[in-house]
C-alpha positions as CSV (number, residue, x, y, z in Angstrom):
1,M,-39.1,16.7,70.8
2,P,-37.8,20.2,70.1
3,N,-38.9,23.0,72.4
4,R,-39.8,26.5,71.5
5,L,-36.3,27.5,70.7
6,A,-36.3,25.4,67.5
7,H,-37.8,28.4,65.7
8,E,-35.2,30.9,66.8
9,T,-32.2,32.1,64.7
10,S,-29.6,32.5,67.4
11,P,-27.1,29.7,67.3
12,Y,-26.9,29.7,71.1
13,L,-30.6,29.3,71.5
14,L,-30.7,26.6,68.8
15,Q,-28.0,24.7,70.8
16,H,-30.8,24.3,73.5
17,A,-33.6,23.5,71.1
18,D,-33.5,19.7,71.9
19,N,-33.1,20.0,75.6
20,P,-35.8,18.3,77.7
21,V,-36.2,21.7,79.4
22,D,-39.3,23.4,77.9
23,W,-37.4,26.6,77.1
24,W,-39.1,29.8,76.0
25,P,-37.4,32.7,74.3
26,W,-37.5,36.1,76.0
27,S,-41.1,37.3,75.2
28,A,-44.2,38.7,76.8
29,E,-45.8,35.3,76.2
30,A,-43.4,33.6,78.5
31,F,-44.2,36.0,81.4
32,D,-47.9,35.7,80.6
33,E,-47.5,31.9,81.0
34,A,-45.8,32.3,84.3
35,R,-48.6,34.6,85.5
36,R,-51.2,32.1,84.3
37,R,-49.6,29.2,86.1
38,G,-48.6,31.2,89.2
39,V,-44.9,30.1,89.0
40,P,-41.6,32.0,88.9
41,V,-39.4,32.4,85.9
42,L,-35.9,31.0,85.5
43,L,-33.9,33.3,83.3
44,S,-30.7,31.7,81.9
45,V,-28.4,34.0,79.9
46,G,-25.3,32.9,78.0
47,Y,-23.7,32.8,74.6
48,S,-22.6,30.2,72.1
49,S,-18.9,30.3,72.7
50,C,-19.2,30.3,76.5
51,H,-17.4,27.3,78.0
52,W,-19.2,27.1,81.3
53,C,-22.6,27.7,79.5
54,H,-21.9,24.4,77.6
55,V,-20.9,22.7,80.9
56,M,-24.1,23.7,82.7
57,A,-26.2,22.8,79.7
58,H,-24.7,19.3,79.6
59,E,-24.8,18.7,83.3
60,S,-28.2,20.2,84.1
61,F,-30.3,21.3,81.1
62,E,-29.8,17.9,79.2
63,D,-30.7,16.0,82.4
64,A,-34.2,14.6,82.4
65,D,-34.8,14.8,86.1
66,T,-33.6,18.4,86.3
67,A,-35.7,19.3,83.3
68,A,-38.8,17.7,84.9
69,L,-38.3,19.8,88.0
70,L,-37.9,22.9,86.0
71,N,-40.8,22.3,83.7
72,E,-43.2,21.6,86.6
73,H,-42.4,24.5,88.9
74,F,-41.0,27.2,86.6
75,V,-41.2,28.9,83.2
76,A,-37.7,28.6,81.8
77,V,-36.5,31.5,79.6
78,K,-33.2,31.3,77.6
79,V,-31.5,34.5,76.3
80,D,-28.5,34.9,74.0
81,R,-26.7,37.9,75.7
82,E,-25.2,38.9,72.3
83,E,-28.6,39.1,70.8
84,R,-30.2,40.9,73.8
85,P,-27.5,42.9,75.5
86,D,-30.2,45.1,77.1
87,V,-31.7,42.1,79.0
88,D,-28.3,40.9,79.9
89,A,-27.2,44.3,81.2
90,V,-30.2,44.9,83.4
91,Y,-30.1,41.6,85.2
92,M,-26.3,41.5,85.3
93,E,-26.4,44.8,87.2
94,A,-28.7,43.1,89.7
95,V,-26.5,40.0,90.0
96,Q,-23.4,42.1,90.6
97,A,-25.1,44.3,93.1
98,A,-26.4,41.3,95.1
99,T,-23.3,39.0,94.9
100,G,-20.4,41.3,94.1
101,Q,-19.6,39.4,91.0
102,G,-21.1,38.3,87.7
103,G,-20.4,36.2,84.6
104,W,-22.0,33.6,82.3
105,P,-24.0,31.5,82.4
106,M,-26.1,34.0,84.4
107,T,-28.9,32.4,86.4
108,V,-31.7,34.6,87.7
109,F,-35.1,33.9,89.2
110,L,-37.8,36.4,88.4
111,T,-41.4,37.0,89.4
112,P,-44.0,36.9,86.5
113,D,-43.5,40.7,86.4
114,A,-39.8,40.2,85.4
115,E,-38.6,41.4,88.8
116,P,-35.5,39.5,90.0
117,F,-35.3,38.0,93.5
118,Y,-32.5,35.4,93.5
119,F,-29.2,35.3,91.5
120,G,-26.2,33.3,90.5
121,T,-24.0,32.2,87.6
122,Y,-22.9,28.6,87.1
123,F,-24.3,26.0,89.4
124,P,-22.9,22.4,89.4
125,P,-25.1,19.3,89.3
126,E,-24.0,18.3,92.8
127,P,-22.6,20.4,95.7
128,R,-18.9,21.2,95.2
129,H,-16.4,23.9,96.2
130,G,-18.8,25.5,98.6
131,M,-21.5,25.9,95.9
132,P,-24.9,24.3,96.2
133,S,-26.1,22.1,93.4
134,F,-28.5,23.5,90.7
135,G,-31.1,21.0,92.0
136,Q,-30.8,22.4,95.5
137,I,-31.2,25.9,94.2
138,L,-34.4,24.9,92.2
139,E,-35.9,23.2,95.3
140,G,-35.0,26.2,97.5
141,V,-36.6,28.7,95.2
142,R,-39.6,26.5,94.6
143,A,-40.2,26.2,98.4
144,A,-39.7,29.9,99.0
145,W,-42.2,30.7,96.2
146,A,-44.7,28.3,97.6
147,D,-44.4,29.2,101.3
148,R,-43.1,32.8,101.5
149,R,-44.3,34.4,98.4
150,D,-45.0,37.8,100.0
151,E,-41.4,37.9,101.3
152,V,-40.1,37.0,97.8
153,G,-42.2,39.9,96.4
154,E,-40.9,42.3,98.9
155,V,-37.3,41.3,98.0
156,A,-38.0,41.7,94.3
157,G,-39.6,45.1,94.9
158,R,-36.6,46.4,96.9
159,I,-34.2,45.2,94.2
160,V,-36.2,46.9,91.4
161,A,-36.4,50.1,93.4
162,D,-32.7,50.1,94.1
163,L,-31.9,49.6,90.4
164,A,-34.4,52.4,89.4
165,G,-32.8,54.8,91.8
166,R,-29.4,54.5,90.2
167,S,-28.6,57.4,87.9
168,L,-25.4,58.5,86.2
169,T,-26.6,62.1,85.7
170,E,-25.2,63.2,89.0
171,S,-21.8,61.8,87.9
172,L,-21.6,64.3,85.1
173,P,-19.8,67.6,85.8
174,A,-22.1,70.6,85.9
175,D,-20.6,72.1,82.8
176,R,-20.7,68.8,80.8
177,R,-17.2,69.4,79.5
178,P,-14.6,67.0,78.1
179,P,-11.5,66.2,80.2
180,R,-8.7,68.8,80.3
181,P,-5.0,67.9,79.7
182,E,-4.2,67.6,83.4
183,E,-7.2,65.1,83.8
184,L,-5.9,62.9,81.0
185,H,-2.5,63.0,82.6
186,A,-4.1,61.8,85.9
187,A,-5.6,58.9,83.9
188,L,-2.2,58.1,82.5
189,M,-0.8,58.0,86.1
190,G,-3.6,55.7,87.2
191,L,-2.8,53.3,84.3
192,T,0.9,53.4,85.2
193,R,0.1,52.2,88.7
194,D,-2.0,49.3,87.3
195,F,0.6,48.3,84.6
196,D,2.3,44.9,84.9
197,A,5.9,45.9,84.2
198,V,7.0,42.3,84.1
199,H,4.4,40.7,81.8
200,G,2.7,43.6,80.2
201,G,-1.0,44.4,80.4
202,F,-2.9,45.8,83.4
203,G,-3.9,44.0,86.6
204,G,-3.4,40.4,87.3
205,A,-5.1,37.1,86.5
206,P,-7.3,36.7,84.6
207,K,-5.8,39.2,82.2
208,F,-7.7,40.8,79.3
209,P,-6.4,42.6,76.3
210,A,-7.1,46.2,77.1
211,S,-7.6,47.4,73.5
212,M,-9.4,50.6,74.3
213,V,-6.8,51.6,77.0
214,L,-4.0,50.9,74.5
215,E,-5.7,53.2,71.9
216,F,-5.8,55.9,74.6
217,L,-2.1,55.5,75.3
218,L,-1.2,55.6,71.6
219,R,-3.2,58.8,71.2
220,H,-1.8,60.3,74.4
221,H,1.7,59.6,73.1
222,A,0.9,61.2,69.7
223,R,-0.4,64.3,71.4
224,T,2.1,64.7,74.2
225,G,5.2,62.7,73.2
226,S,4.9,60.7,76.4
227,A,7.5,57.9,76.2
228,G,5.9,56.1,79.1
229,A,2.6,55.8,77.4
230,L,4.2,54.3,74.3
231,E,6.3,51.9,76.3
232,M,3.2,50.4,78.0
233,V,1.7,49.8,74.6
234,Q,4.8,48.3,73.1
235,A,5.4,46.0,76.1
236,T,1.8,44.8,76.3
237,C,1.5,44.2,72.5
238,A,4.8,42.3,72.4
239,A,3.8,40.1,75.4
240,M,0.4,39.3,73.9
241,A,1.8,38.6,70.5
242,R,4.3,36.2,71.9
243,G,2.0,34.6,74.4
244,G,-0.6,31.8,74.3
245,I,-3.4,34.3,74.0
246,Y,-2.4,34.7,70.3
247,D,-2.8,31.8,67.9
248,Q,0.8,31.3,66.7
249,L,-0.3,29.1,63.8
250,G,-3.5,30.7,62.5
251,G,-3.5,34.2,63.8
252,G,-6.1,35.9,65.9
253,F,-6.6,36.3,69.6
254,A,-8.4,34.3,72.2
255,R,-10.8,36.1,74.6
256,Y,-8.4,36.4,77.6
257,A,-5.6,34.7,79.5
258,V,-6.4,32.8,82.7
259,D,-3.0,33.7,84.1
260,A,-1.1,37.0,84.4
261,T,1.6,35.9,81.9
262,W,-0.6,35.5,78.8
263,T,0.4,31.8,78.7
264,V,-3.0,29.9,78.8
265,P,-6.0,31.5,77.2
266,H,-9.7,31.0,77.5
267,F,-9.8,29.7,74.0
268,E,-12.9,31.2,72.6
269,K,-12.2,33.8,69.8
270,M,-14.5,36.7,69.6
271,L,-14.9,39.0,66.6
272,Y,-14.9,42.2,68.7
273,D,-11.5,41.3,70.3
274,N,-9.9,40.6,67.0
275,A,-11.3,43.7,65.3
276,L,-10.1,46.0,68.2
277,L,-6.7,44.3,68.5
278,C,-6.1,44.3,64.7
279,R,-6.7,48.1,64.7
280,T,-4.5,48.6,67.8
281,Y,-1.5,46.8,66.3
282,A,-2.0,48.6,63.0
283,H,-1.9,51.9,64.9
284,L,1.1,50.8,66.8
285,W,2.9,50.1,63.5
286,R,1.8,53.6,62.3
287,A,3.4,55.1,65.4
288,T,6.7,53.0,65.5
289,G,7.1,51.0,62.2
290,S,7.3,47.8,64.3
291,D,7.6,44.7,62.2
292,L,5.9,42.7,64.9
293,A,3.0,45.1,65.0
294,R,2.6,44.9,61.2
295,R,2.7,41.1,61.2
296,I,0.1,40.7,64.0
297,A,-2.2,43.3,62.4
298,V,-2.1,41.6,59.0
299,E,-2.4,38.0,60.4
300,T,-5.3,39.0,62.6
301,A,-7.1,40.6,59.7
302,D,-6.5,37.5,57.6
303,F,-7.8,35.4,60.4
304,M,-11.1,37.3,60.5
305,V,-11.6,37.1,56.8
306,R,-10.6,33.4,56.6
307,E,-12.4,32.1,59.7
308,L,-15.3,34.5,60.5
309,R,-16.5,35.9,57.1
310,T,-19.9,34.7,56.2
311,D,-21.2,34.0,52.7
312,Q,-23.2,37.2,52.7
313,G,-20.0,39.3,53.4
314,G,-20.6,40.0,57.1
315,F,-18.5,38.6,60.0
316,A,-19.6,35.9,62.4
317,S,-19.6,36.5,66.1
318,A,-17.2,33.9,67.5
319,L,-15.5,30.6,67.5
320,D,-16.1,28.2,70.5
321,A,-13.5,27.5,73.1
322,D,-14.4,23.8,73.0
323,S,-14.1,21.1,70.3
324,D,-14.0,17.4,69.9
325,D,-10.6,16.1,71.1
326,G,-10.8,13.1,68.7
327,T,-12.3,10.7,71.2
328,G,-15.8,12.2,71.2
329,R,-15.1,14.4,74.3
330,H,-15.9,18.1,73.9
331,V,-12.8,19.7,75.5
332,E,-11.7,23.3,75.9
333,G,-8.7,24.1,73.7
334,A,-8.5,20.7,72.0
335,Y,-8.1,22.3,68.6
336,Y,-5.2,24.5,69.6
337,V,-2.9,22.6,72.0
338,W,0.0,20.3,71.2
339,T,2.1,17.6,72.9
340,P,5.7,16.7,71.9
341,E,4.4,13.4,70.5
342,Q,1.9,15.2,68.3
343,L,4.7,17.4,67.0
344,R,6.9,14.4,66.2
345,A,4.0,12.7,64.3
346,V,3.6,15.8,62.0
347,L,7.2,17.1,61.7
348,G,9.5,14.2,62.3
349,E,12.1,14.1,65.1
350,K,14.5,16.9,64.2
351,D,11.9,19.5,63.2
352,A,9.7,18.5,66.2
353,E,12.6,19.2,68.5
354,F,13.1,22.6,66.8
355,A,9.4,23.4,67.0
356,A,9.2,22.4,70.6
357,R,11.9,24.9,71.5
358,Y,10.5,27.6,69.3
359,F,6.9,27.3,70.5
360,G,7.6,26.3,74.1
361,V,6.1,22.8,73.9
362,T,7.3,20.7,76.8
363,E,6.7,17.2,78.2
364,E,5.1,18.7,81.3
365,G,2.9,21.0,79.2
366,T,1.4,24.3,80.0
367,F,-2.2,23.2,79.8
368,E,-4.2,20.1,80.7
369,E,-3.1,16.5,80.3
370,G,0.5,17.4,79.3
371,A,-0.5,19.5,76.4
372,S,1.1,22.9,75.7
373,V,-0.3,26.2,74.3
374,L,2.0,27.4,71.6
375,Q,4.0,30.6,72.5
376,L,7.1,32.3,71.4
377,P,9.0,32.3,74.7
378,D,12.5,33.0,73.4
379,A,12.7,36.6,72.2
380,D,16.5,36.5,71.7
381,G,18.9,34.8,69.3
382,P,18.9,34.1,65.5
383,V,15.9,32.3,64.0
384,D,15.8,30.2,60.9
385,A,12.9,32.0,59.2
386,E,12.4,29.6,56.4
387,R,12.3,26.7,58.8
388,V,9.8,28.5,61.0
389,V,7.6,29.1,58.0
390,S,7.8,25.4,56.9
391,V,7.0,24.2,60.5
392,R,4.1,26.5,60.9
393,Q,2.6,25.6,57.6
394,R,2.8,21.9,58.3
395,L,1.4,22.2,61.8
396,L,-1.4,24.4,60.6
397,A,-2.3,21.9,57.8
398,S,-2.3,19.1,60.4
399,R,-4.5,21.2,62.8
400,D,-7.0,21.9,60.0
401,Q,-7.7,18.1,60.0
402,R,-8.8,18.2,63.7
403,P,-12.5,18.7,64.5
404,R,-13.1,22.4,64.4
405,P,-14.6,24.6,67.1
406,G,-18.2,25.6,66.5
407,R,-18.9,29.0,64.9
408,D,-21.6,31.3,66.0
409,D,-22.5,32.7,62.6
410,K,-24.9,35.4,63.6
411,V,-23.8,38.8,62.4
412,V,-23.8,41.5,65.1
413,A,-24.0,45.1,63.8
414,A,-21.7,46.7,66.4
415,W,-19.0,44.1,66.0
416,N,-19.1,44.3,62.3
417,G,-18.7,48.1,62.6
418,L,-15.5,47.6,64.6
419,T,-14.4,45.1,62.0
420,I,-15.0,47.5,59.1
421,A,-12.8,50.1,60.7
422,A,-10.0,47.6,61.4
423,L,-10.0,46.0,57.9
424,A,-10.3,49.3,56.1
425,E,-7.4,50.9,57.9
426,T,-5.2,47.7,57.9
427,G,-5.8,47.3,54.2
428,A,-4.9,50.9,53.5
429,Y,-1.8,50.9,55.6
430,F,-0.3,47.7,54.2
431,D,-1.5,47.9,50.5
432,R,-4.1,45.1,50.9
433,P,-7.0,46.2,48.7
434,D,-8.6,42.8,49.4
435,L,-9.1,43.8,53.1
436,V,-10.6,47.1,52.1
437,Q,-13.0,45.2,49.8
438,A,-13.9,42.9,52.7
439,A,-14.7,46.0,54.8
440,T,-16.8,47.4,52.0
441,D,-18.7,44.2,51.6
442,A,-19.5,44.1,55.3
443,A,-20.7,47.7,55.2
444,D,-22.9,46.9,52.2
445,L,-24.5,44.1,54.2
446,L,-25.2,46.3,57.1
447,V,-26.9,48.8,54.9
448,R,-28.9,46.2,52.9
449,V,-29.9,43.9,55.7
450,H,-29.5,45.7,59.1
451,M,-30.6,49.2,58.3
452,D,-34.1,50.3,57.4
453,W,-35.5,53.4,55.6
454,H,-35.9,55.2,58.9
455,A,-32.2,54.8,59.8
456,R,-33.0,52.1,62.5
457,L,-30.8,49.1,62.9
458,H,-31.4,45.5,63.5
459,R,-28.8,44.2,65.9
460,T,-28.3,40.9,64.3
461,S,-28.7,39.0,61.1
462,R,-28.1,35.4,60.0
463,D,-27.9,33.9,56.5
464,G,-28.7,37.3,55.1
465,A,-32.0,37.7,57.1
466,P,-32.4,40.3,59.8
467,G,-33.1,39.3,63.4
468,A,-36.1,40.5,65.3
469,N,-34.0,42.5,67.9
470,S,-33.5,46.2,67.6
471,G,-30.1,47.8,67.6
472,V,-28.7,49.2,70.9
473,L,-26.5,52.3,71.3
474,E,-23.3,50.4,70.6
475,D,-24.7,49.2,67.2
476,Y,-25.4,52.7,66.0
477,A,-22.1,54.1,67.3
478,D,-19.8,51.3,66.2
479,V,-21.4,51.0,62.7
480,A,-21.1,54.8,62.3
481,E,-17.4,54.6,63.4
482,G,-16.8,51.9,60.8
483,F,-18.5,53.8,58.0
484,L,-16.5,57.0,58.8
485,A,-13.2,55.0,58.8
486,L,-14.2,53.4,55.5
487,A,-15.0,56.8,54.0
488,S,-11.5,58.0,54.9
489,V,-9.9,55.1,53.2
490,T,-12.1,54.9,50.0
491,G,-13.0,58.5,49.6
492,E,-16.6,57.5,49.1
493,G,-18.7,60.1,50.8
494,V,-21.8,58.0,50.9
495,W,-20.5,56.3,54.0
496,V,-20.3,59.7,55.7
497,D,-24.0,60.1,54.8
498,F,-25.0,56.7,56.2
499,A,-23.0,57.5,59.4
500,G,-24.9,60.8,59.7
501,L,-28.3,59.1,59.5
502,L,-27.3,56.7,62.3
503,L,-26.0,59.4,64.5
504,D,-29.1,61.5,64.0
505,T,-31.0,58.5,65.4
506,V,-28.5,58.4,68.3
507,L,-29.4,62.1,69.1
508,L,-33.1,61.5,68.7
509,Q,-33.5,58.1,70.5
510,F,-30.6,57.6,72.9
511,T,-29.5,61.0,74.1
512,T,-30.9,63.2,76.9
513,E,-30.8,66.9,77.1
514,D,-28.1,66.9,79.8
515,G,-25.7,64.9,77.6
516,A,-26.3,61.4,79.1
517,L,-26.9,58.5,76.8
518,Y,-28.9,55.3,77.3
519,D,-28.1,51.9,75.9
520,T,-31.6,51.4,74.5
521,A,-33.8,53.6,72.4
522,A,-36.5,55.7,73.9
523,D,-39.1,53.6,72.0
524,A,-37.5,50.2,72.8
525,E,-39.1,47.5,74.9
526,S,-39.5,48.6,78.5
527,L,-37.5,46.5,81.0
528,I,-37.3,46.9,84.8
529,R,-34.6,49.5,84.2
530,R,-33.5,51.3,81.1
531,P,-29.8,50.2,80.8
532,Q,-27.1,52.9,80.9
533,D,-23.4,52.1,81.2
534,P,-20.6,54.4,80.0
535,T,-17.8,52.0,81.0
536,D,-16.0,49.7,78.6
537,N,-16.5,46.0,78.9
538,A,-15.0,43.7,76.2
539,S,-15.7,46.4,73.6
540,P,-16.2,50.2,73.8
541,S,-19.3,51.3,75.7
542,G,-22.1,52.6,73.5
543,W,-21.9,55.9,75.3
544,T,-18.2,56.6,74.6
545,A,-18.3,55.0,71.1
546,A,-21.2,57.4,70.3
547,A,-19.1,60.3,71.6
548,G,-16.3,59.3,69.3
549,A,-18.4,58.9,66.2
550,L,-20.3,62.2,66.9
551,L,-17.0,64.0,67.3
552,S,-15.6,62.7,64.0
553,Y,-18.8,63.4,62.1
554,G,-19.0,66.9,63.5
555,A,-15.4,67.5,62.4
556,L,-16.0,66.1,58.9
557,T,-19.3,68.1,58.3
558,G,-18.9,71.1,60.5
559,S,-22.0,70.2,62.4
560,D,-22.0,72.0,65.8
561,L,-25.0,69.9,66.8
562,H,-23.0,66.7,66.7
563,R,-19.8,68.3,68.1
564,S,-21.7,69.7,71.1
565,A,-23.4,66.4,71.7
566,A,-20.0,64.7,71.7
567,E,-18.5,67.2,74.2
568,R,-21.5,66.8,76.6
569,A,-21.2,63.0,76.4
570,L,-17.5,63.3,77.3
571,G,-18.5,64.8,80.6
572,I,-18.7,61.2,82.0
573,V,-15.0,60.7,81.1
574,T,-14.1,63.8,83.1
575,A,-15.9,62.3,86.1
576,L,-14.6,58.7,85.8
577,G,-11.2,58.9,83.9
578,G,-9.1,59.7,86.9
579,R,-10.8,57.2,89.1
580,A,-11.2,54.2,86.8
581,P,-9.1,54.7,83.7
582,R,-8.9,51.0,82.8
583,F,-12.7,50.9,82.4
584,I,-13.2,54.0,80.3
585,G,-10.3,53.6,77.9
586,W,-12.3,54.4,74.7
587,G,-13.7,57.6,76.4
588,L,-10.2,58.7,77.2
589,A,-9.1,58.0,73.6
590,V,-12.0,60.1,72.3
591,A,-11.1,62.9,74.8
592,E,-7.6,62.9,73.3
593,A,-9.1,63.5,69.9
594,A,-11.2,66.3,71.2
595,L,-8.2,68.0,72.8
596,D,-6.2,67.7,69.6
597,G,-9.0,69.2,67.5
598,P,-9.6,66.7,66.1
599,R,-7.5,67.7,63.1
600,E,-9.5,67.9,59.8
601,I,-7.6,66.8,56.7
602,A,-8.9,67.5,53.2
603,V,-7.0,65.9,50.3
604,V,-8.1,67.2,46.8
605,G,-6.9,65.9,43.5
606,P,-8.0,63.7,40.6
607,Q,-8.8,60.2,41.6
608,G,-6.1,57.8,40.5
609,D,-3.5,60.5,40.3
610,P,-0.2,59.3,42.0
611,A,0.2,62.7,43.7
612,T,-3.3,62.5,45.2
613,A,-2.6,59.0,46.3
614,A,0.7,60.0,48.0
615,L,-1.0,62.8,49.9
616,H,-3.9,60.5,50.8
617,R,-1.5,57.9,52.2
618,A,0.4,60.5,54.2
619,A,-2.8,61.7,55.7
620,L,-3.9,58.1,56.6
621,L,-0.6,57.4,58.3
622,G,-0.6,60.6,60.3
623,P,-0.7,59.8,64.1
624,A,-2.8,62.9,65.1
625,P,-5.4,61.6,67.6
626,G,-8.7,60.9,66.0
627,A,-7.9,62.9,62.9
628,V,-10.7,63.0,60.2
629,L,-10.0,62.7,56.5
630,A,-11.9,63.4,53.3
631,V,-10.5,62.9,49.8
632,G,-12.1,63.8,46.5
633,T,-11.8,65.5,43.2
634,P,-12.5,69.3,43.5
635,G,-15.4,70.6,41.6
636,T,-17.2,67.3,41.3
637,E,-20.7,66.9,42.7
638,E,-19.5,64.2,45.1
639,A,-16.7,66.3,46.5
640,D,-18.9,69.4,46.9
641,A,-21.4,67.3,48.9
642,V,-18.7,66.8,51.6
643,P,-18.3,70.0,53.6
644,L,-14.7,69.4,54.4
645,L,-13.9,69.2,50.7
646,K,-16.1,72.1,49.5
647,D,-14.2,75.1,48.1
648,R,-10.8,73.4,48.3
649,P,-9.1,74.1,45.0
650,L,-5.9,72.5,43.6
651,V,-2.7,74.4,44.2
652,D,-1.0,75.5,41.0
653,G,-2.9,72.7,39.3
654,Q,-1.4,70.1,41.7
655,P,-3.2,67.9,44.2
656,A,-3.1,69.5,47.7
657,A,-3.9,68.7,51.3
658,Y,-5.5,71.2,53.7
659,V,-5.2,70.7,57.5
660,C,-7.5,72.5,59.9
661,R,-7.6,72.5,63.6
662,H,-9.6,74.5,66.2
663,F,-11.4,76.4,63.5
664,T,-8.2,77.5,61.9
665,C,-6.7,76.2,58.6
666,E,-3.0,76.1,57.7
667,R,-1.9,76.9,54.2
668,P,-2.4,74.0,51.8
669,T,0.6,71.8,50.9
670,T,1.3,69.6,47.8
671,D,4.2,67.8,49.6
672,P,3.4,64.5,51.3
673,E,6.4,64.8,53.6
674,E,5.4,68.2,54.7
675,L,1.9,66.9,55.4
676,A,3.3,64.0,57.4
677,E,5.4,66.4,59.5
678,R,2.4,68.7,60.2
679,L,0.4,65.7,61.5
680,R,3.2,64.7,63.8
681,G,3.3,68.1,65.5
């Protein structure tokens, strides 16, 4: 019989709706029930494409005996971390503080007042590798609750007090200023020390695609000409593109590599990773003209549109790591890996031999059971391009017949904001109006479904219906970022207006007087701690994403209120950039924009005029860090509504571009090449 999760909209929660565990969604009613029964709460947090979440669900939550123990002695609460990042953040902070590590599934035991007292992540069904079994954990917690409840309450109280005492305000510099050039250089030196000069990327295994750090390095190169910054980006992007983390047949990136060589990925594909990396490769092409960067940007954009776009025009959250291997087993990577025998079955002997060499498929394999993850290991020598295309098409067609990984089709506002920015810019750079249209459709969905008349956002939607969860800071910031990028590409000022409404909410609901930001709104549900984290995780932190959007909006509109808020927010980058640059990459990227101006570009001319289009394209391709761009026809009501365009006339009747920086404007130019040169300087 289905449990209470059967009425939820989250695909992750619905995966647990038929468990014998009597799950509750996160709600006041669940804690009221624990209080009424006098039992603790088991909080289990995960997400739909999480491999070990599926493993623990199969081993423990689908087991009748385990469920009986849980149902008798606990109130079990299941949370989708992507739907409730605030709940996840608060308890993950407690898990990491207590154990020194974290991850998903996250397993936390709470008092009926939601205070945590015991923590963990994945627990196996029987003791192994030094870990107790989940059953042993349940029995131990049950006994402690029954026999030593006062002690449990004291532990919970100390943990909550410790969390409440943590504040980031003291980390902010007294003058709340953005980083200076020497401080950004210190961050560059820190990244250089962490850089893997052999395999690209930063740190060792597991190795994550550091999109935000790469964006900082590209902007630093654009501002300073640093060859070392650009070389780290080029080496990392080439290694990822040729590695197993990139889907060599269908495009798009997996979540991370389990090794330091980018060979074997954790196969889940997340929307945010692909949006961020699509934009990174597009910006690398803009800086260097690299054919590889262009190919990966376009293929990744096409992957998102093909595999993740929903019927309503938004973009789904993720594809699972696991799928049916054809025998009924749910196996990680089954959809993506190949054996030599499978190549021969699809391609025949000669082409299979060629494909095995080209993609690095061996008899020993690079993954489990003799299978190989496709790579491009040989970077040298001539390649028969037509043969590669033929082989890839046939393998992709064959793979399409395999059981597909599950798709989490909820639409998350923040991640769709990142996708809008990536698709709009990639479409503009590479003359793909279909990608710009996909970005526009997603933006329309966010306005129609996620945004209300008070400029408040729903974090998620599914099948065109908004979820019950309120947006967090990253939703407002990333959606505003996406709208501003879309406005620069399309010239439609309405997207600047929508971004302004969202950023006004950021100032009103998320920002303190001293420049700090919280992840949840002032009027959001009260948790044991109001979450606040300026460091990047898999995507930009809400704090630094808000700083970036506020900075761009202030530059476009001349709003000192928004500009000053951005500069105060960047104080945390001044405090952390030199010490932990890998974990505040987006903040460093925004700081580069602030140092550069950011440059303000106004292109005025009749819509559809080739000369206007040429200037517009030159402005879009300018590498100046974080430059903002407005385009419109002078004298029209729409152009006059955009402060950057107001009172910008044509020059001798010709379309013209105006470039301003640090409150000073250069003379206008009608020459696209001259404009491009100015933006390189």
